N, C-alpha and C positions, 0 to 999 in steps of 0.2 A: 565050132570044131579044134581040138589039139592040137597044136604045131607038134606034128612027131619028134622035130629035134628038140623040143622040151625034156627029151630023156636023154639026148645026147653026152657020153661020158665025155665030154669037153667041157660042157656046160656043167655038168656036177662039179669037176674036177675046179673050173674056176669059181664055183660058188662057196665049195668047201675050204679053197686057199683064201680067197676073201673074210668068210666068217672067222675061219681060225687065227688071219692076222690081227683081224679087227679085236676077236677076244683077247688074245694076247696083248696088244696094247691099250686095253682096260677100256674099250668103247663099250657103252651100254647096251643092253639088248634091243632096246627101240631101235639105235643108231644103225646095228648091224641087219636089221630087219630090212631097215629102208635101203640101205647100202645093196643090200643082195638083190633086192627088187629092182632097183635103177639098174643093177649089173643086167639082170637077166633081160631087160627092154632093151639096153643098149647091144646084147648079143643078138637077139630076136629082130633087132633093126640090120646088124649086119649078115643078117641071112636074108632077111626079106628084100633090103633095099641096096645092101652093099655088096651082091655077088659072091659072098664069102663063106663057103661052108665050113673054116674053122677059124673064125678071129684069131687076132692076138690080143690076148686079154695081158695088163700090165697092173698090179697092185702096188701101189708106194705108199707108205707112211713117213712122213718126215717131218719135223718141227708143228706136232700136234695135228698135220692134216692130213687126211687120206685121199688119195687121187688114183683114180681107176681109169684107166684109158682101155677103149678099144677099137683096134686097128681092121677096116675091110680094104675091097679093094677098088671102091666106086668114088669116084673125083668130087661126085655131087655130095655139097655139104647140106646136112638137115637144117631146116628149120622149122622153128616152132609155127603151127598155124592152128587157126580157131578150127576146130572140127565141126563138122555137121552134125547137128544133135542125133540123127539117126544113123549114122556113118558108123560101120563095124571097127573102124580104126582109126588112126590119126591122134590119140590122145597120150601117147607114149612118150614123148618130150614133155608134154606137160608133165605128165607124170613125174618124171625125172627133176626136174626143176622142185615141184612141190615137195620131194622126197630130200634134195640136197641144197649144199649151200650154192654151189656154182656147176653151171657145166659150159660145154664149148664146144666146137669142132676145129679144127686144122688139117689145111691139106696135106699132104705128103709127096714125095715122088710117085709113087705107087700108091693111089686111094686116098686114106683120110686117117685120121684119131679122133674121137670123140670121147668125151673126159667128162667126168663129175668130181666135184671135191666135196669131204664132210669135214668141219673144222673140228678139233678138240675131243680126245677121248675122255673118258668120265672121269 
């Protein structure tokens, strides 16, 4: 079943902004696709687990590194765990880890920020 929020205008705007920024910075198409998929995963996690209908997304490219941050209202920090082979969910952070160079989560006053980084534009 498809998550109805995947057609959300805020998700579309976030994806377009990320892809545009990375293309202008000279990232390879494959890196852009990887970052876009990781971004979608973090936004969907914010919807499902972070009790946040419109998470804040920040895209920064500085010193040859892309950093994408998604903030939500839940104070529960994510943990990567080994999902049950038959589980329908639970693989998202493994996906983010595989697509990016680094990822992490930081508490903030209200909720948390989950981020990932990709090094070096092409």
